[in-house]
C-alpha positions in Angstrom: -18.1 14.6 3.7 -18.7 16.8 0.7 -21.6 18.6 2.4 -20.0 19.2 5.8 -17.7 22.2 6.2 -15.0 20.1 7.8 -14.8 17.7 4.8 -13.0 14.5 5.5 -10.4 12.0 4.5 -10.8 8.7 2.7 -7.8 6.5 3.2 -7.3 3.3 1.2 -4.7 0.6 1.5 -3.3 -1.1 -1.6 -0.1 -3.1 -2.2 3.2 -2.7 -4.1 2.0 -5.7 -6.0 -0.6 -3.4 -7.6 2.2 -1.2 -8.9 4.6 -3.8 -10.4 5.1 -7.5 -10.9 6.5 -8.9 -7.7 7.8 -12.3 -9.0 4.7 -14.3 -8.3 1.6 -14.7 -10.5 -0.9 -13.3 -8.0 -3.4 -11.8 -10.4 -6.3 -12.1 -8.0 -4.4 -10.0 -5.5 -2.6 -7.5 -7.8 -5.5 -6.4 -10.1 -7.8 -5.2 -7.2 -4.8 -3.5 -5.6 -4.1 -1.6 -8.8 -7.7 -0.7 -9.1 -7.8 0.7 -5.5 -4.8 3.0 -6.3 -6.3 4.3 -9.5 -9.8 4.8 -8.0 -8.2 6.8 -5.2 -6.1 9.0 -7.6 -9.1 9.7 -9.9 -11.5 10.4 -7.0 -8.9 12.7 -5.4 -8.8 14.9 -8.6 -12.6 15.0 -8.8 -13.1 15.9 -5.1 -10.5 18.6 -5.1 -12.7 20.4 -7.6 -16.1 19.3 -6.3 -15.5 19.9 -2.6 -13.0 22.7 -2.8 -10.2 20.5 -1.3 -12.2 19.6 1.8 -12.4 15.9 0.9 -9.0 14.3 0.6 -8.2 10.8 -0.6 -5.0 8.9 -0.1 -3.7 5.4 -0.7 -1.0 3.9 1.4 0.9 1.2 -0.5 2.8 -1.3 1.7 5.3 -3.8 0.4 5.9 -7.2 1.9 5.7 -6.7 5.7 5.9 -9.0 8.7 2.3 -9.8 9.5 0.4 -12.8 10.8 -1.0 -13.5 7.3 2.5 -13.4 5.7 3.9 -15.7 8.4 1.1 -18.2 7.6 2.1 -18.3 4.0 5.9 -18.2 4.5 6.4 -21.9 3.5 4.5 -21.3 0.2 6.7 -18.4 -0.8 10.2 -19.5 0.4 10.1 -23.3 0.4 12.7 -23.2 3.2 10.4 -22.3 6.0 9.9 -19.1 7.9 13.6 -18.5 8.5 14.5 -18.8 4.8 11.6 -16.6 3.9 12.7 -13.8 6.1 16.3 -14.1 5.0 15.2 -13.8 1.4 12.8 -10.9 2.2 15.5 -9.0 4.0 17.7 -9.1 0.8 14.9 -7.3 -1.1 13.2 -5.2 1.6 15.4 -4.6 4.7 13.0 -2.2 6.3 9.3 -1.4 6.9 6.7 -2.8 9.3 3.0 -2.9 9.8 3.5 -0.2 12.4 5.0 2.0 9.7 1.9 1.6 7.6 -0.3 2.5 10.5 1.6 5.6 11.2 1.5 6.7 7.6 -2.3 6.1 7.5 -2.8 8.1 10.7 -0.6 11.0 9.3 -2.4 11.2 6.0 -5.8 11.6 7.7 -4.6 14.1 10.2 -4.9 17.9 10.1 -1.1 18.1 9.5 -1.7 16.5 6.1 -4.6 18.7 5.2 -2.8 20.0 2.1 -2.3 16.5 0.6 -4.6 14.4 -1.6 -4.1 11.9 -4.4 -0.8 10.2 -5.1 0.1 7.1 -3.2 2.6 6.8 -0.4 4.7 3.6 -0.7 5.9 1.9 2.4 8.7 -0.7 2.1 9.3 -0.7 -1.7 10.0 -4.1 -3.4 12.5 -3.9 -6.3 11.3 -5.5 -9.5 12.2 -9.2 -9.6 12.0 -12.0 -12.0 9.8 -15.1 -11.9 10.7 -17.5 -9.1 12.4 -15.0 -6.8 11.0 -14.1 -3.3 9.6 -10.6 -3.3 
C-alpha cells in the first residue's frame, strides 16, 4: 500500500470491551481488543507521515450486538435464557446491529472517508457497569 500511488485502507475490528470494563472478567477477550485499537492508532500516525496520508488505518469498535455467537452464549451471560438476555441488553444498549458495523467498515474504507485515519468509531456503546451486571 505504501508503494502504490493509490495507497489503501487497513480496517480492524475491536470491541467496546477493549475500551472499558463491561461487567465480566473476560481478560482473554479484552486485552487483545485493546491492543488492536492501540496498534491501529499508532500505525495510523506513522503511516500519515510515511505514506503522505495514502495509507489509512481505522478501527471499528462494536458493543454487544445480536449475532449468532452472542446468541450461543446468551444463557451464560443472563442466566434467564435468551429472552432475559435480550431484555437486559436492551436496557444498556437499545440500538446497534451487526449491519451497522458492516456499514461503518465499508464507509471508512471508501473514497468518501479518504480524509480520515486513526481514532476508533464506536458502534453501540455500552455504559460502564459493575460486576455481575449484563453488559
